[in-house]
C-alpha positions in Angstrom: -27.3 -10.3 -7.9 -24.3 -12.7 -7.8 -22.5 -13.1 -4.4 -19.3 -11.5 -5.7 -21.1 -8.5 -7.1 -22.9 -8.1 -3.8 -19.6 -8.2 -1.9 -18.1 -5.6 -4.3 -21.1 -3.2 -4.1 -19.7 -1.0 -1.2 -16.3 -0.8 -2.9 -17.4 -0.7 -6.6 -16.0 2.8 -7.3 -12.7 2.0 -5.6 -12.2 -1.2 -7.5 -12.8 0.6 -10.8 -10.1 3.2 -9.9 -7.9 0.3 -8.7 -8.1 -1.5 -12.1 -6.5 1.5 -13.9 -3.9 2.1 -11.1 -3.0 -1.6 -11.2 -2.6 -1.6 -15.0 -0.4 1.5 -14.8 1.8 -0.1 -12.0 2.8 -2.9 -14.4 3.9 -0.7 -17.3 7.4 -1.0 -18.8 9.5 0.2 -21.7 9.8 -3.4 -23.0 7.1 -4.2 -25.5 7.3 -8.0 -24.9 6.7 -7.3 -21.1 3.8 -5.0 -21.9 2.2 -7.7 -24.1 2.5 -10.2 -21.3 1.2 -7.9 -18.5 -1.7 -6.9 -20.8 -2.5 -10.6 -21.2 -2.4 -11.0 -17.3 -4.7 -8.0 -16.7 -7.2 -9.2 -19.2 -7.4 -12.6 -17.6 -7.6 -11.5 -14.0 -9.6 -13.5 -11.5 -12.2 -12.2 -9.0 -9.5 -10.0 -7.3 -10.5 -11.2 -3.9 -7.2 -9.9 -2.3 -7.6 -6.2 -3.3 -11.3 -6.5 -2.2 -10.2 -7.4 1.3 -7.8 -4.4 1.4 -10.5 -2.0 0.4 -13.3 -3.4 2.6 -11.0 -3.3 5.7 -9.8 0.2 4.9 -13.4 1.5 4.5 -14.6 -0.3 7.6 -11.9 1.5 9.7 -11.8 4.7 7.6 -15.5 5.7 7.9 -16.2 4.7 4.4 -13.1 6.4 3.0 -9.9 5.1 1.5 -6.6 7.0 0.6 -3.7 6.6 -1.8 -2.0 4.2 0.6 -5.0 1.9 0.4 -4.7 1.9 -3.4 -0.9 1.3 -3.2 -1.4 -1.5 -0.6 -4.0 -3.2 -2.9 -1.7 -2.9 -5.9 1.3 -4.3 -4.0 -0.7 -7.3 -2.8 -2.0 -8.0 -6.4 1.5 -7.6 -7.9 3.0 -10.0 -5.4 0.1 -12.4 -5.7 0.3 -12.4 -9.5 4.1 -12.9 -9.4 3.6 -16.0 -7.1 1.0 -17.4 -9.5 3.3 -17.0 -12.5 6.2 -18.7 -10.6 3.8 -21.5 -9.3 2.8 -22.4 -12.8 6.5 -22.9 -13.7 7.2 -24.9 -10.5 4.0 -27.1 -11.0 4.6 -27.4 -14.8 1.0 -26.2 -15.2 -0.1 -25.0 -18.6 -3.5 -23.7 -17.7 -4.6 -20.9 -15.4 -8.3 -20.0 -14.9 -9.2 -21.8 -18.1 -6.5 -20.0 -20.2 -3.0 -20.9 -21.2 -0.5 -19.9 -18.5 2.5 -17.6 -19.1 4.9 -20.5 -19.2 2.7 -22.3 -21.8 2.7 -19.4 -24.1 6.2 -17.8 -23.6 8.1 -20.7 -21.9 9.7 -21.0 -18.5 12.6 -18.5 -18.8 10.3 -15.6 -19.7 7.7 -16.6 -17.1 10.3 -16.6 -14.3 11.6 -13.2 -15.4 8.0 -11.8 -15.6 7.4 -13.1 -12.1 10.6 -11.4 -10.9 9.6 -8.2 -12.6 6.1 -8.1 -10.9 7.7 -8.9 -7.5 10.2 -6.0 -7.9 7.5 -3.6 -9.1 5.5 -4.4 -6.0 8.4 -3.9 -3.7 9.4 -0.6 -5.4 5.9 0.8 -5.3 6.2 0.6 -1.5 9.8 1.9 -1.3 9.2 4.8 -3.7 6.3 6.0 -1.6 8.0 5.2 1.7 5.3 2.8 2.7 7.8 0.8 4.8 5.1 -0.4 7.2 3.2 -2.0 4.3 6.4 -3.3 2.8 7.3 -5.1 6.0 3.9 -6.8 6.1 4.1 -8.1 2.5 7.8 -9.1 2.8 7.0 -11.3 5.8 4.2 -12.9 3.8 6.5 -13.6 0.8 9.0 -15.3 3.2 6.3 -17.4 4.8 4.7 -18.4 1.5 8.1 -19.7 0.2 8.8 -21.6 3.5 5.3 -23.1 3.4 5.7 -24.4 -0.1 9.2 -25.9 0.7 7.8 -27.5 3.9 5.0 -29.1 1.9 7.5 -30.5 -0.7 9.7 -31.9 2.1 6.7 -33.6 3.8 5.1 -34.9 0.7 8.4 -36.9 0.0 8.3 -38.6 3.4 4.5 -38.6 4.0 5.2 -38.1 7.8 2.9 -35.1 8.1 1.1 -34.5 11.4 -2.0 -32.3 11.8 0.1 -29.6 13.4 2.5 -29.6 10.5 -0.4 -29.5 8.0 -1.9 -26.4 9.7 1.5 -24.7 9.7 1.9 -25.4 6.0 -1.5 -23.9 5.0 -1.0 -21.0 7.4 2.2 -20.1 5.6 1.3 -21.2 2.1 -2.2 -19.7 1.8 -3.4 -17.9 4.9 -0.5 -15.5 5.3 -1.3 -13.6 2.1 -5.0 -13.1 3.0 -3.8 -12.0 6.5 -1.5 -9.4 4.8 -4.4 -8.1 2.8 -6.5 -7.4 5.9 -3.5 -6.0 7.9 -2.5 -3.7 5.0 -6.2 -2.5 4.7 -6.0 -1.5 8.4 -2.5 -0.1 8.3 -3.2 2.1 5.2 -5.8 4.1 7.1 -3.4 4.4 10.2 -5.2 1.9 12.5 -3.5 1.2 15.8 -1.3 -1.8 16.4 -4.0 -3.9 18.1 -6.5 -3.3 15.2 -3.9 -4.2 12.6 -3.1 -7.4 14.5 -6.8 -8.2 14.7 -7.2 -7.8 11.0 -4.2 -9.9 10.4 -5.7 -12.7 12.5 -9.1 -12.3 10.6 -7.3 -12.7 7.3 -5.4 -15.7 8.6 -8.6 -17.5 9.8 -10.3 -16.8 6.4 -7.2 -18.2 4.6 -7.2 -21.4 6.7 -10.9 -22.0 5.9 -10.2 -21.2 2.2 -7.5 -23.8 2.0 -9.5 -26.5 3.8 -12.4 -25.9 1.4 -9.8 -26.3 -1.5 -8.8 -29.7 0.1 -12.4 -30.8 0.2 -12.8 -30.3 -3.6 -10.5 -33.4 -4.0 -13.3 -35.5 -2.6 -16.3 -33.9 -4.5 -19.1 -35.9 -6.1 -18.7 -34.0 -9.4 -16.0 -32.0 -11.1 -16.3 -28.5 -9.6 -13.4 -26.2 -9.1 -10.6 -28.6 -9.8 -10.5 -32.2 -10.9 -11.4 -34.8 -8.3 -8.4 -36.6 -6.8 -5.9 -34.1 -8.2 -4.2 -33.5 -4.8 -3.7 -37.3 -4.4 -2.2 -37.5 -8.0 0.2 -34.7 -7.0 1.1 -36.4 -3.7 -0.3 -33.5 -1.7 -1.4 -34.4 1.8 -4.8 -32.8 2.4 -6.6 -32.5 5.8 -9.2 -35.3 5.2 -6.4 -37.7 4.2 -4.1 -36.8 7.1 -6.9 -37.3 9.6 -7.7 -40.8 8.2 -4.0 -41.7 8.0 -3.6 -40.9 11.7 -6.6 -43.1 12.7 -6.1 -46.1 10.3 -5.0 -49.7 11.0 -1.6 -50.8 9.8 -2.9 -52.4 6.7 -5.0 -49.3 5.8 -1.9 -47.1 6.4 0.1 -49.3 4.0 -2.6 -49.0 1.4 -2.9 -45.2 1.7 0.9 -44.6 1.6 1.4 -47.1 -1.3 -1.4 -45.5 -3.3 0.0 -42.0 -2.8 3.6 -43.0 -3.5 3.3 -45.6 -6.2 -0.3 -45.7 -7.6 -1.3 -42.1 -7.5 -2.1 -42.2 -11.3 -4.1 -45.4 -11.0 -7.8 -44.3 -11.2 -9.2 -47.4 -9.5 -6.8 -47.1 -6.5 -7.3 -43.4 -6.2 -11.1 -43.8 -6.2 -10.7 -46.5 -3.5 -8.6 -44.2 -1.4 -11.2 -41.4 -1.8 -13.9 -43.8 -0.7 -11.8 -44.8 2.4 -11.3 -41.2 3.4 -15.1 -40.6 3.2 -15.9 -43.8 5.0 -13.6 -43.0 7.9 -14.9 -39.5 8.5 -12.2 -37.5 6.8 -14.7 -35.1 5.1 -16.7 -34.5 8.3 -13.5 -33.8 10.3 -12.2 -31.3 7.7 -15.6 -29.5 7.5 -15.8 -29.2 11.3 -12.3 -27.6 11.3 -13.2 -25.3 8.4 -16.4 -24.1 10.2 -14.4 -23.5 13.4 -12.1 -21.1 11.6 -15.2 -19.5 10.1 -16.8 -19.0 13.6 -13.6 -17.5 15.0 -13.4 -15.1 12.0 -17.0 -14.0 12.6 -16.3 -13.4 16.3 -13.5 -11.0 15.3 -15.7 -9.2 12.7 -18.6 -8.8 15.2 -16.3 -6.9 17.6 -16.6 -4.0 15.1 -19.7 -1.8 14.4 -22.1 -3.2 11.8 -21.9 -1.5 8.4 -21.9 -2.3 4.7 -18.2 -3.1 4.8 -18.4 -5.5 7.7 -21.4 -7.1 6.0 -19.4 -7.6 2.8 -16.4 -9.1 4.7 -18.9 -11.5 6.3 -20.3 -12.3 2.9 -16.8 -12.9 1.6 -16.1 -15.3 4.5 -19.3 -17.3 3.7 -18.4 -17.2 0.0 -15.0 -18.7 0.7 -16.7 -21.7 2.4 -19.7 -22.2 0.1 -17.9 -21.6 -3.2 -17.8 -24.2 -6.0 -14.6 -23.1 -7.6 
């Protein structure tokens, strides 16, 4: 059995029901919009985020979920999909999960409007059902994600990024949405404030580990997940690179900054930079940090009774770190 199928096993029925509810939540009277949302649904990913919502809800709800859990999962997936559609426009990316992106097929104007539509559907789903507590969690996440992206753009221009700034960027940009998934899963089944905060922290720790794993793909031996060196080409400051930049000599610093700023498309220089990062312990440093986030997440999980849902959450955490894509 594949890892993802194993993770899904305790929530298989809920995910089946969710698929239909999610499809319905995107429906519209505009045929163009329905064609595009149909395209989105048929090319969905692993749906990790709704899985977090259902696993946490079932862990606290004695194996039960309610309508609020389904709505919470749908809101998360609608908002997440909206951000992906907008990201592809911002990044001028024409591929998403091996398929053409919305902006590649329907151009930027339509892609931006579709992203706006999905965002508004997510917010309205909460408002119409008076899930104001869930709405607050997701609204904070949207604000943080936008701030994280802008902070990353600002810092990539000047390349003056410290480790603290890097961790703040990935906390906002990536971890905050996974934190919301776990918090919403707990909130949906009426957990107390302390439990919701604990789940929020759990999701945040998993999100931090997830992003560091993503950074490490840039230095892989073979093309898995994303192309090797793509972050360098896009002038993104990853954890292994920041660590090495902070401990390099003046001449090495000049080479690193010059490569990122002026030679980021030069294969020879990019490969030389990747070699330098590996040689100076950037990979080991990032792996150590990633495993620390993993250990702290497991500590939180193990505060709760062992059951199928907790086991699946732990499997999910390990999958995040051991994945190849």
